[in-house]
N, C-alpha and C positions, 0 to 999 in steps of 0.2 A: 677520501675524507672520512674521518671518524669522529664520533662524539659520544662520550659516556661509555666507551668500549664497544660501540656498534660500528661495523664496517658497512658503509653505505654501498660500496661497490660490489659487495658479495651478495649471496642469496639469503643468508640467515639474518635478516634485519627485522623480521616480525612486523612488517608494514601492514597497516589497517586500511581497508577500503570502506568508505561510507557512501551509500547510494540512496539519498532521500527522495521520496515521491509522495503523492497524495494518498496512495493506498497504504504504503508501508515504508519503513526505513530498513534497508538491507545493509548488513555489516558483516565483515569477515576478514580473513587474512589474505594478503595479496597472492600468496603461493597456492591457495586452494581454488578448486573449480567452482564451488558453490558458497553462498553466504553462510556464515556461522549462525546467524539469526535473522529472522524477518519479523520486525516489530511493527504493529499497527501505527500509522502516522497520526495517532490521536493520543491525548492524555486525559485521563479522568481527574476532575477536580471536585473534591467533596469536602464537606465540613469535618473538622477534627475536634469533636466535642466530648471525647471519651477519655483520652489520656494526654497528659502534658507532652508537648512537642519534644522536650529533652529526652523523655523516656522512649518515645517512638524512635528517635534517631539512634538511640543506644541499642535498639533491638534489631539484630541482623535480618529477621524474617519480614520486616516491614519495608515498604517502599519509601521513596523520598518524600519529605515533608518540607513545608515552607515555614517562615516565621510569622505567619498571619493567620494561624488557626485553620489552615487548609491542609489537606493531605492530597498528594498527587499519586495517581495510579498509572503505571506504564506496563504495557504488554498484556497479553490475553489472560495470563494467570490472575492478574489483579483486576483487569477491566471487566471480565465476564461474570463477575459476582454481583448479584443484585444488591444495591445499597441505596438508602434513602438520600436524596439530594445530590447524587453524583452526576455532574455535568460532563459530557464528553466534548472536548474541543480539539480542533486540529491546529497545528502550527504552520501549515502550508497554505499558500494562496497563489493561484496562477503559476504553479510549478516552482515557486520560490518560497524560502523560509520567511514567514511573516511574524509569528509570535516567538520571539527569541527566549522569553522566560520559559515557555513550555518546551521549546527545543532543548534548552539546557537540561531540563529534567530528564528528557529522553537520553541525552548524551551521558548524564550521570549514571543512569540505569545501565546503559551499555557497558561502560567501563567497570561498574561494580558487579553486575550480575552475568554479563555475557563474556566479556574479555577477561574479567577478574584479574586485572593487572593494572599497574600504574600507567597513566597516560604518557608520562615523560619517557617511557621506554619504547614507544612505538611511533615511527613516522606515519603520517596520515595522508591518504589521497581521498579527496571529496569530489563527487560528481555534482554538476550544477546544470540548470536549464540553460539552453542556448540563448535565451533572452534575459538571463539574469542581469541585474543592474549593479553598477559599481559599488553603491553604498552597501548592498547586501554582501558582496564579495569581501569588502573591507571589514565589515562587521564579523563575518565568519572567520576570517584570518586572525583578527584581533582576539576573538574568543578562544581559538585553538592555541594561540601562543601565550596569551596572558593568563587565562584560567587553567588550561590543561597542560601547558608547558611542553607541547609536543616538540621533538627534536627537529622535525622537518614537516613541511606541509605543502601539498600541491592541489590546486583546484583546476578541474578540467571539465569541459562541456560533455554532457552525456552522449550527444550525437557523435562526437569524435571518438569516444570510447567504443561506441557500437560499431563504427566503421573499422577501427583498428582490430576489434575482436573478430571481425570477419576477414581480416587480412587485406583491408583496403584503406588507402589514405584519401581516396576520392570516392564519394558515394552519395546517394540520396537516401537518407535515413527517414523512414516512416515509423513514428513512435506513437503507439496507442496506449495511453495510460488511463487512470481512473476518471479524470475530469476532462481530458481533451485528447485529441489526436493531432499530431503535427508532422509536417514534411519539412525536413531540414537538409539542405545541400551542404556537403563537406568537400572542400577542395584542398588537397595536399595537407590535410590535418587541420585546416581552418574552416570555421563555419561561415558561410555567406549569409550574414544576418539580414540583408535586404530581401532575401528570397525565402525567408521562413514563413510558412503558412500554417495557421492553427484552426482547428474545428472544435466546437464544444461537445462533439460526440465521442464518448469513451466508455470505460467500464461502468461508470455510474448511470449513464444513459441506457446501457444494456441491462443493468439491474432494474431500471424503471420499466423497460419493455417486458422483462420477465415477470415483474410483479403484476403488470396489467394483464398479461396473458393468463397467469395462474389464477388471479382473482376472477377473471372472466370465465374461467373453467369451474369456478366455485370451490377451489381448493383452499383449505384453511391454512394460513401461514403463521400459526401460533409458534413462536420460537421455543427452543428446548428449555430455556430457563423457567418457563411458565408451567411445565408439565411435570407432575409428580410420578405418575405411572400411566401406562397405556396398554390396551388389549391388542393381541394379534388378530388381524382381520384379513379378509380376502381382498384381492386386488379391486380397487375402485369402490370398496365399501365405505360407508360413513365411519370416520374415525371415532373411537371410544377411548377417552382419556380423562384423567383427574387433574385438575389444576392445583398448583402449589399455593401455599399461603405466602405471599410476597410482602416485602416491606412497603409501608405507605410512602407516598411522595417520591416515587421513582420518576426521574425526569424524562421528558419527551426525547431529549438528545440521546440518552442512553438506550431507550427503547428502540429508537430508529437505528442506532448503531448495531444493536443485536439483530434487528430485522434485516439490515444490510448484510450481516454475516451469514444469515440463512440463505438469502438470495445469491450471494457469492458462492456458497457451497453448491447450490443448484447449478449455477453457471459452470463451475469447474467440473462438475460431475456429468452434466447433460449436454449443455450447449456446445455446438461444434460448427466449424466453417467448412463448406464444401471446397474441394480443390479446384473445381470448375465453376463457372457461373451457375447460380442457383436454378435448379429445375426440380419441380416437385416429383416428377416420375423417377428421376435419378435418386433423389433423397429418400424416396419411399422404399427403394431396394436395399438400402443400408440397414443393418440390424438395429432395432430399437434399443434404447438404454432404460434400464429399470432404476427408479429412484423412490426412496422412502422418505417422507417428511417427518419432522419431529413428533407430529400427532399420531403417527402410525399409518397414515394414509399412504398408499403406494400404487404406482402404475407405470406402464411403459410409455416412453416418449419417442415418437417416430420422426417423420419429416419436419414437424414443427420446431424441433430443436435446431435444425439448420436454418429455418426461416427467421428465427429470432436474431441470429448473428448477422444476417444480411443487412440489418439496419445500419451497420457501420460502413457498408460499402455502396449500397444502392441509392443513397441520398444524392439528389441532382447536384447540389452545390457543396455539400459538406462531406461527401463520401471520401474514403481514403484514396481512391483512384483519381478523383478530381483534384484533391490536394496535391498529389504527386505531380500531376500534369501542370497545374498552375505554378508550383514551385520551380519546376524545370524551366518553364517559360520565362520566369523572372530572373534567371541566372544570366549574367553577362557572357 
């Protein structure tokens, strides 16, 4: 079959893959090994009281705007700039798309700034949560065909994709994301929905654990956007820095978003999971990791960086091991 000069049976079809999640929206070409872009799964919504909307839409360096005197900011380049009255909102809820207006803004940005091509030239594969509901599936399909005019569209459960990516049609997929961890059995390419088990422990819970630990150690978690300059200090010395003059009326949602970004950087740089069950003596023998905070404070982190990650596994009822065991027991 072909449409518009594209050969669907061949390799050169330029198909796009969208993988939405609570942390980020991953998008790229089907033939490539890694996503072309990873965009935060939030949209900044701020007042547009400086320039008429028609002028903003005409300028290529600005992001998408609406017709209600609001401006929408997508991706880190736009989101991470301090602005008065900028609210940060997510379009995801319980692993599913919930705010369709904000999600459309993200898709518009993807096609305009990331893909930089017309949507009708690219077939699309979308991943979805294994518990996604029919109304959401129909809404997404309608959106892709009616607004974006895609030539072909396929919606597939992310657990099935994970199993196929590892060369298995039958597997138990344990997926730990930002807001939850789930155990999903897949049999011959189909999800056994009656045996899906979810836990509210995920990356956000780990961020909370990291924040409690760092604040308990008396470490200043001032984000980088607050700091104008800092002095070079010795390890574990009190940081010396000068604060920036910031806009008034910065929202709590944006400040929390930036604090989460700091904690996530700490997690990715420092926190690690032991390959064997946690043992402090074993963890102490592994070299420490050095980390510097935006304030200039820096120190080595040893066995405690392994202990933080154990919260996802050692919980009696909600740990990943217990989820997997319960899910297997519920399979027919």
